[in-house]
N, C-alpha and C positions, 0 to 999 in steps of 0.2 A: 541433384538432391544431395549426394554426399559431399559436394563442393560447399553447397549451401551450410549444411551442418558443420563443416570443418572450419568456417571462417571465425577469427577472433574478432567479431563485429561488436564494438560498442556504440552506443547511441552517439552521434555527433553533438558536440557541444552546441548549445543554443537552438537545437531542434526539439521540438515536442515539450511535454510537461515533466521532464525529469531534471531540470536544472534551476535552482533558485538563484535570485539575483544576489542573495547574501548568505553568509554562513549561517548554520543553525543557531549557534549561541546568540548572535546579533538579533536574528529574527525572533527567537524565543524570548529574548529580554523585552522586546516590544510588545510582544503578545501578552506577556505577564502583566503588563500595565493595564490591559483592558479588562476591567472587572466584569463588564457585560458579557464579554466573550467567555469568560470562565464560567459565569452563572449559566449561559445557555448550554455549553458543553457538558457542564457538570450534571445539570438536570436530565439532559438527554441520555448520557451514557449510564447514568444510575437506573433510569427506567429500562433501558435495553438489557442491562446486566440482570436485573431482577426478573424480567421476562425469560431471558436465556436459562437462568438457574432453574426456574420453575418446569419448564419443558425438558431440559436435560435430566433433571432429577426423576422424570418418569421413565427414563430408558434404563433397564437394568444391566444392559450389556454396552453401555456408552463407551467404556474403555476399549472393549474388544472392537467397536466400530472404528475408534480412533486408530487402533493399531492396524486395522484393515485398511483404512484410507491411507495410512503411511506407507504401507506394503505396496499397495496398488501404485501409488505415486512414484515410489522408488523404483518398482519394476518398469514403469513407463520410461522414467529417465535413462534407465539402462538400455533401452531398445528404442529410443525415440525415433531414430532414422526409419526403422522398419514399420513402426506405427504410422509415421507421416507419409510414406510412401503408399501404405494400404489405405489411408484416408484420401489421398489424392485419387488413387485409383476408383474407389467406391463413389465419390463425388462426381467424378468425370462420367462414370458409367450410368449414373442417374441424371444427367443433362446439366450438371453444374460445371463451371469453369474455375480451375485453381490457379492463383497467381502467387508467387513467392516474392516477398519483400525483405531485402537485407536490412533495412534502416528505415527511419521515419520518412526521409526524403523520398524513397522509392515507394513506400506505401502510400503516402499522400499523393504522389503522381499517378499511381494506378488508380486509386479511387477517383481522383479528379477527372482522369480520362474517361472512366466508365460513366460517371454522372454526365459529363458533356456529351458522351455519345448517345445519350437518350434524348438530347435536346431539351432537357429540364434544367431550370435555374434554382430549384429548391429540393431539399431532400429531408424527410423526417428521420429521427434517429431514436433508437432505444438505447438506454444507458450502456455505455461501453468504456471501460478503463483504458483498453488499448487504443481507442481513437483519441482520448485525452492525452495519453502517453505520448503520442506522435504529433499532437497539435493538428488534428485533421480539420476542426472547425475553422481555425485561422487560415488553413491552406485553401479550403473551399472558398472562403469569404474573398481571399485574394484573387481567385479565379471567377468571382462574380456569382458564386452559388451560396445560398442561404441554407445553412444546416439548423433545422429546428429540433431542439431537444424536446422529448416528450415525456420523460420522467418528471414528475412534479418538482423534485428537489433539484434536478438538473436545469429544469426551466427557470426555478427561482435564481439559480447561480447565473445562468445565461443572461437573463433580464437585468439581473443586478450588475452586470459586467464585472463579475466576481470570479473567484476560482473555488473549486470544490475543497472542502476541508476534512472529509470523512469518506472512506471507501463506500459504505452503504447508504449514508445519509448525508450527501455532499453540501447541503445547506444547514447542517447541524448548528452553525455558528450564528444562524439568524433566528430571531423570535417571530412571533406571528404579526406584531405591529410593523416590524420591518418589512415583513413579506407584503403586507397590505400596501405599505408606501411604494414597494418595487412594482407591483401590480398596476397600482394607479398611475405611476409615472411612465412605465414601459409597455404596458399591455393596452393597445387602442381600444379594444372591445371590453375592457373591464367595466362592471356597472359603476357609475358615479357614486352611488351610495354604499359601496363595497365596505364591509366592516371586517374586523380581524377575527371573526369566528372561524375556526379551522374548516367547518362545512362550507361556509361561503366562500373561502378562498379556494378550496378544492373545486367547487361548482363553477367558479369563474375559470379556473384553469382548463376544466373539462370542456367548456363551452368554446373556449378559444382554440384548443387543441383538436376539437372535433372537425373544425372546418379545415384544419391542416390535414388531417388523416383522409378526409374524403377527397381532398384535391391532389394529394400526393402521387407522383409517378415513380418516385425512387425512395427506398428505405435503406438506411444503414444500421447495422446491428453489430453487437459484439457476440460473444458466446461463452456461456459458463462452461460447457463441455462439448466435445466432439467425440463420437463414437467411431473408431477406426473400422470396425468390421462392417458398418453399413453405410458409413459416410454421412450419418446423422448429426446434426447441430442442435444444441439445446439452450434456451434461454429461460431462466426462472426470474419471475418478478411479482409484484404484489398489486399493480394498478391496472393491468389490462392494456396498457399502452404498447407493451411488446406484442401482444396478440394482433393488435391493430397494425402495427408496423410490418408484421411478418406475414400478413394475409391480403391487405388491401392494395399495396403498390404493385406495378408491373415488374419493377426491378428491385431486387434484394442484393445488397453487397454486404458481406459479413467480413469483419476484420478481426482476427483471432491470433493471439500469442500461441507459438508453436507447442508450448508446455500444456495447453488445456485438454490433451487428449486422454481418453481411457480406451482400453483395448475392446471391450465388448459391453453389450446393454446390461449384462449381469452386474458389471462394476458400478453402474449408476445406482443399484440398490443401496449401496454404502453412502455414496455422496449425496443422494436425495434425502437421506436421513440426517447427516451431518450438517449440511449447508443451512437449511432453514432454521434449524434449532440454534446454530451458532451465529446466525446473522441477525434475523428479524425476531427470534425468540417464538417462532412458530413450528408447529409439528409438521406442516408442509407448506410449500408456497402455494399461494392462491392461483398463479398461472405459471404453468410449465408447458412451454411451447417447444415442440420438436419438428424439424423439417428436413426432408431427404431429397436433395436435388431439385428437380422441377417436375410437377404433376400437372399434365395438360388440363387446362380449363379450371384450375383450382389453385388459387394463391398466385405468387409472382411467377412469371413465365421466363424469367431470366434470372439466374442466380449465379453470383460470383463470390468465391471464398478467397480472401487474402491472408495468406499465412505469414505472420510477422515475426521475424528474428529481433533485431534491434537490441543486440546485446545478450540474447538468451543463450546462444551457443557458447559465448565466452563464460557464462555463469555455468553452464553444463560442464565445461572442461575443468571446473574446480571440483575435486571429489567431495569436498566439505561444503562449499558454497551452493553447489547445485540443489540442496535441499530446499533452498528459498524458492525454487521453481515449483515446489509442491503446493504452494498457496492457492486455495479456492476462492479468495477475495470474500472472505465472510466478514472481516472487521472485528472479530471477537478480540483480538489482541489489543486494538485501539481502545476499546471500552474498558479494559482493566488496567491499562498502562497509566501510572501516576505522571509520566512526563507528558504524554499526549493530553490528558485531561486538563492540564494547567496551562499548555501552549496552544492547543488546538492543531488543526492539520497545516495551516498555511506556513507555519514556521519551518516545516520540513522542505519547502521549495520543490515539492514533487507532487505529482498526482497520486503517489503512493505514499501516505503519511503514516505516522506511528510506527511501532515496533517493526511491522514487516517492511515498511518503507525504509527504515534505517539500514535493513540488510539487502533488500531487493534493489533499491535505486543505486547505491554504489556499485553493485555487480553488473547492472545493465549499462552504467556510464563508464565504469573504471573507477576505483576507489579514490584516486586523486582528483577526480572531478567533483566528488561529494565527500571530501575527507572528514568533515565534522560529523556526518550522520551516524557512523557507528559509535559515536560517543554520546548520542542523545538517548541514554538509557541509564537506569540505576542498576540493571542487571539483577533485578529482584526475582525474576523468573515467572511473573504472572502471566506473561504472554505465552510461554510454553504450556502452562497448565490449561489455558483457555483454547489453544490451537486445536481445532478438530482433526488435523492431520499431523499433530505432534512435531511441528518444525521446532527444532532447538534454537529458538531466536537468540537467547543469551550466549550460547556457544557460538553462533555465527557472528554475533557482535564482536566477541573477544578474537575470532578468526580474522575478521576484517580489520580490527585494530592492529593486529600483529602484521598483517599486510601493509598497512599504511606505515607502521614504524619501520619495517624493512625498506620500504620504498623511499622514505625520508633519509635513512642510513645510507642508501646506495647514492642518493642525489647529493648529499652534503659531505664533503670531505672532513670537515670538523663535526664532532657530535653536537647534537642539540642540547639545550639546557636540561631537558627532561632525561635524555639518554645519559648525560653526565651524572645527573643526580642518582639515576638508577644504579649506574656503576659503582658509585661511592657506596651507596646503601648496600649493594651486594657485597662489597668488600668488607664493610663493617659487619654485617650480620653473619659473614662466613667464619668468624672467630669470637669465641664466647667472651674472651677478655676485652676485645675491641667493642663488642655490643655493650657489655656492662658499662664500660667508660663513656660510650655514647648515651646510655640511658641517664646516667648522672649528669652529664653535660646538658641534656635536654631539659633539666629542671630550670635552667635559667629562662626558659620560655614562659615560666609563670609570671614573669614581671611584665608581660605583654598581655595577659589575660584580663578581661572585663570583670565587673562585679559579680556576674553570674558564673565565673569560672570558665569562660570559653574564649578560645583564641579566634578573634574575628578578623584581625588585621596583622598581617606580617610584613616586614621590611622586604624590599627587592632583593633577590629574584622571586621570593616566596610569595610576594603580594599577587602574583597572577594566579596562584593557587587559592589564596584565602578571599579572592574578590568574589567567588561565588560559592563559598563553602566555609564553615568554621569547624573547630575541633575542640574537645575538652583539653584544659590545661594539663600539663604533665602532673602527675601526684607528686606529693611531697617525698614520699618513699617509694622506691621501685619495689618490684615483686621479689627481686632477688634479696634485697634488704630486708624486706618483711619476713621472708622465709628464713633467713639467717637469725633474726631477732626471735622469731615466735618457735622456730623448730630447732634452733641450734645448729642449723647447717645440715640436719639429718635429712635423707632422701626417703 
């Protein structure tokens, strides 16, 4: 156990859902050209934000709850090894089996072997970010095992041969007419006269999944929380599919990131108020399912818990970066982020999109595997204000940018163009006379301004900066000159 937590284990390149095929800037540029995508995401996120604001406004001690959630998570990270050992002990004592997985490859092998041991070639799934992170569906498919997503949005993504674009609403980039087309094309038992009415689409999915639930012998789940003192796992959801997966099959396999722990049942009081309000804009989740080991004659008679590292201990070793592990996957930061709202989730190249993905993914993989993600932010701070456990995402982004800069400096004998420019700027600004001369010289840039007084195109090497942003042209008169003219140099 101590060896497991001591490993600097980053997720291997190319395994799971943490690595994009292209850097964020290129993927975002393509997403920005899709006006339908922007409309779909804009409509959905504005609706969720309004619902969240209404239910959060009802809670007089919301800030105190946020502080409590932050404190509990920080305490868990400080003694994670102790809590994990207690969880293993309690799960085992109640008839469950605990498996430790260092990375995606090991976790996929464990789950594949467990499903094969049952003799089944199919498993139903309740939505799990961890299984998407490790690419479990693809691993099962390669082994001849069909994994059936039972969450409606996940089912849409799966049938559409697509990728999730939101933590809470994976199919947020699809509208209802697109969903109808997917169902008619990919769902054999969909009614031929299926319309794009939301109720009709939900009914078609319900009928399709009901047959899967009644025949499934194996279920695979994630976990929102695990209670160390009792060995209890919890899943919160809104559709009832989780309840079906957690009660009907004979074998239940849960894949959980090691950071999902809380020490006691009492701690859940805080998170079960924070999570539903921040995620779905509800006072409480319609379905909160908890299970502890195996109960003879009731529910699954074989339970396996796979505890996943996959880079988490590396994040834990960073005293600043470890706060990203506090995330409870509510997606509130995505819904307020101006960058996410315009690019969607696919541009991040990770199962974790948006602001939290921009800090969590680089830590799980190593910053140099996803170096552009910490820059996928305006640092406006809206994500921190929305986060129910007060993760300082802007601060983490700056921290990761600094790490990337240091690693680049160590890797290159000669300074990069950016580093050279910053060194020159530092030298200029360190002396008032040099800075004053630089201000006067900058007025020459006015010759490059457009009619609106904006600098939109600069010559190389500054063209790399101006290709994605513009700036106001320098004023005709500097502040120092204005002060001297109007105040006579008086301070």
